[in-house]
Steps between C-alpha positions, in 0.01 A plus 500: 500500500750480787586868522150643505442362850806684634325829429269424792785546748389863475536765770516259791876495459513866598422468870426220747218443747127544455233736630157445351299795365172478313512548125243777520752725678697507175189582301478147359146367505492121498152358470437200722410192298374186675685178420344271244364168627783247490473302180518129573766337285659158474846633582691170457345459153591858408857439613521176305394672177752782543769243576430330168549831323832557677632167375502627142818697433366786288832685496530797265822608330601807304614260228184329366708202388564414866131488595353158570179548303366160606494618862271787406278268296482265799404788727220602264373143499507491879293818522241353265485186714475677837252771400247344263223752566731790418602337174140424410351841586775753425635588160868402483764619257863403476697819437847486355673172569365407844318790668131461582209743496166399654188712447211466747207687348321734739127559540520877449662608174498864610764424765860520383679166548774429752816295450660280764856403409754242606785316331574133459874524439756475778867583533764226481657343804843651560756232403659339801217588741276202428626309805422796727125460449313322779294331228578471131438836323247344264384228738171666589523355851244571772672478838490685832186694401681642194484441127862501378636578157606761247196711418327456836521876551609622157249458340315172454311542825336814359429336165351182641327693779314705240390184320397335829276799571345500156439125520336535840275788390397318183396203713268738687351627176661843545531733202712814544332839460785624280711301256815363660818416315754261652833571331785256559837584343763239425804729498458761772836418653677595175302813414159382377556582132335182377234483769347807664611724214313282251196465727481878534536542124221249440264681736590840357425381147157390621431840653501371857537764770552364852362657817797366693767233506648312793834322491768387744714762671427505872359282777361495852821566689551405862804615698654670196456867591702577811289645779168395345334201665182446294530335159518744210329424169643742244293520184764667285401759240810513281827341403838634400646512152830341401792605285876444494735753343843418363769765546787459255827691467761449228851643505868431447641179638866426553755367744439530874851647545385825338145569624320800353288756689192410296518120544155352452466315830553797734293729277204264493545424870481870584186535288338203672598637841330832414190309397500292816517816711196658332196272506172586335281733710265358761124556509188344647256341257132484603504122567806528725348799679188290560719216627660735753162629616355150541797351688589806710234443771686184604842666505702687763397854583786681316416326172129567546567866569704541182248317284198679648667832416647393169430833328731666750757225547513334156870584438584343835279198428676449168841538662416242764357258243815543290711354779376145440563327169148358503309816582733700275384285209139599573565871451740531208629347180791294625831465322728203559846477343516130431785436252836667431697347217844603380847362443646163408848500661672670790768670283269619221303825497159412357362701210139468615299468819134427562259521793142384542260700716160347577200722570162416654276785392257662739166556327512844346869480407594406144783315330585818305503696824738250657735528204496879529585465870796275420640729230469811714655343810799326338571819298731328250389509135758236411305237694230330294174440690248258351250240619602137481322277253350289775159537659385848597171683555352821629309484827129459429271783617407497866156377590273680743517367858162664564316371192188281534700199379747549786209523743372171361833330563530663841155375600586148384823500699313614811243224455762224481785648708312711758805557722706655220566868437425565133762725344627596158838582344707402199699185433872523433521250216296413189206268431278402209254762621691782330409354160129552567532864608406632155161329504409535869357786703677379815770239566568355844747254650416257779543127556282386794750285686665561838864606476734498801871578547567129464371514142736773377760255370250248360360683196747425218707328769517172688210325675214693343180395673153614610291397799200281422273735691645809333433351158142432603466866599627599157213306350260665744631843397466440127154349549385804695661733245311337216178537699575866570625588154171646381529778752717747306 
């Protein structure tokens, strides 16, 4: 989850300063939505319940034998204790080993259901960093107006926030217009094969077609985009794919005193250098174009001029965006040479060399297309090019940043975070949401918490935490979303 936030650094890195211009001058019509009445909540009690969830170390591992299954069972028991109305009124299924699927039946069977996703698993604490935490990583401490602990941002706050909202609405006698699914994976951090994949398969077998899904992937950012003062809430409309290719070259080894012209290390190094010099082509996807249009009114005049005349200046826009590693990742399939492996001794010519190149696929690019790019650029038929056996996936199809479901989410953001600019875009990493793409009309990415520059090192890092008031606003957002959800 850590890297998707970095995508919001966006075009503000291009130029400094700010000169405000109305969105309408870029042809972007943003309907004014009045804020919702502030929902009264017992914020200390909310914080205390989330803190209890953070004390349970639901750490996922690629090796199932390393998973503490009792921790997940304990977390399930805690949810049943804290949210009795949810567990009495909603249909609950345990999917796979520890993932959960709740079904909240809607009043109108003609409305396609929606799915709100989160995950209960968290990443491990990096060995040796435990003492660097202000409070114990799994202490679930409330101090200094913050709730501290692994999962406070990624992603137990979303999971428990959804259940808080459902519990609150059930207490009011609310019944959703459309059926709502709450899908909570137990292995998102290691790919989701036993969680979201199985949930999606279950729904597909039942013939369920979703109007939209919402998962983590963005936030209400403050002070992240250089030159933009208002908070930016980016409801992302896509995520990148993932694949790593292994380049292998075999040849004659021998003694270092008699090197040969076709030694494997320099040959593979030259091939990798050619690849590094020729990245995949850049292009603007519709969600990123919408992001530029929405944020541009708050940016310096040169950036606004380019974006407002994108049809004329698109090559220049792409060239400027390519100059930053963050904005470059928004406009192309990135390639990162991450491993080069060859040789065992300084006086021995190795007989084989290997390199790993990691790709994050822009929606619309394919794994086969990336392989073709590699083969054509390195131009050496002796080098074997094949995907690694580890995790890999195509980018899911882009969702529509102008669809009614997006408008629903936009309206909900405006009701709870009225000062925020609502934008779109794509996230740079992967989430469980990709697994639902085959059964959903639209898939969006947004976690309703406030994210500042100070938080950039906290997700998957040290001192993960969330403000008590920000968590309460998450609950307000999900509550309002469930109220609004019949409107698409």
